[in-house]
DOMI-599913 format. One line per field, with one value per residue (C-alpha): residue number from 1; residue in one letter; x, y, z. Coordinates in steps of 0.25 Angstrom, whole numbers. Example, Ala and Ser with C-alpha at 12.3 -4.5 7.8 and 13.67 -1.06 7.14 Angstrom:
BEGIN
i = (1|2)
aa = (a|s)
xx = (49|55)
yy = (-18|-4)
zz = (31|29)
% end
This chain:
BEGIN
i = (1|2|3|4|5|6|7|8|9|10|11|12|13|14|15|16|17|18|19|20|21|22|23|24|25|26|27|28|29|30|31|32|33|34|35|36|37|38|39|40|41|42|43|44|45|46|47|48|49|50|51|52|53|54|55|56|57|58|59|60|61|62|63|64|65|66|67|68|69|70|71|72|73|74|75|76|77|78|79|80|81|82|83|84|85|86|87|88|89|90|91|92|93|94|95|96|97|98|99|100|101|102|103|104)
aa = (x|x|x|x|x|x|x|x|x|x|x|x|x|x|x|x|x|x|x|x|x|x|x|x|x|x|x|x|x|x|x|x|x|x|x|x|x|x|x|x|x|x|x|x|x|x|x|x|x|x|x|x|x|x|x|x|x|x|x|x|x|x|x|x|x|x|x|x|x|x|x|x|x|x|x|x|x|x|x|x|x|x|x|x|x|x|x|x|x|x|x|x|x|x|x|x|x|x|x|x|x|x|x|x)
xx = (-68|-71|-86|-83|-74|-83|-86|-71|-69|-81|-75|-61|-69|-75|-62|-59|-44|-39|-38|-52|-55|-45|-52|-66|-60|-53|-64|-74|-66|-60|-71|-75|-60|-60|-73|-67|-55|-62|-71|-59|-53|-66|-67|-52|-51|-65|-58|-46|-52|-62|-50|-40|-45|-45|-28|-25|-16|-8|2|1|10|-2|-13|-27|-28|-16|-18|-6|-9|-22|-19|-8|-17|-28|-17|-14|-28|-30|-18|-21|-36|-29|-22|-36|-42|-31|-30|-45|-44|-31|-40|-50|-42|-34|-48|-49|-60|-64|-66|-75|-84|-86|-92|-102)
yy = (22|38|35|30|41|47|34|32|47|45|31|36|49|38|33|23|18|17|2|2|10|2|-11|-5|0|-13|-23|-16|-18|-31|-39|-35|-39|-51|-54|-51|-58|-70|-68|-65|-79|-86|-81|-82|-96|-101|-92|-100|-113|-110|-104|-116|-126|-116|-115|-129|-129|-116|-117|-106|-102|-101|-111|-110|-112|-105|-100|-93|-83|-82|-79|-69|-62|-62|-56|-46|-41|-40|-31|-24|-21|-18|-7|-1|-3|4|17|20|16|23|35|34|33|46|55|67|65|82|80|68|73|86|79|73)
zz = (14|10|13|30|30|42|48|50|55|65|69|72|78|88|92|82|80|66|67|68|56|48|54|48|35|32|37|29|16|19|19|2|1|7|0|-14|-12|-9|-21|-32|-25|-28|-42|-46|-42|-49|-62|-60|-59|-71|-81|-75|-85|-97|-92|-92|-104|-98|-87|-78|-64|-57|-53|-54|-39|-33|-18|-17|-29|-24|-10|-13|-23|-12|-3|-14|-14|0|2|-10|-3|11|7|-2|12|20|12|17|30|33|26|36|49|45|43|49|60|61|46|48|59|53|40|51)
% end
């Protein structure tokens, strides 16, 4: 986001509201997070199904295709990613407009 600070500052100077800046930051950062979660979920399911026959003799409390565990893990990772996106978004909304415009 530090590379886009000038662009966000100019948007604010031209009348963009804070929610517009948050939407831009979360939109551009949210897509890769969602794609990564889906790819990770697919790889995890495939790995569990490949390893499950080898572990058939051992009892686990977690089943290979337990949707609650997958959902809770995805929610936790999405929350961490959201927190990581909100910090630069907040910083972008509080940029000093005079400094940004002076640098241009």
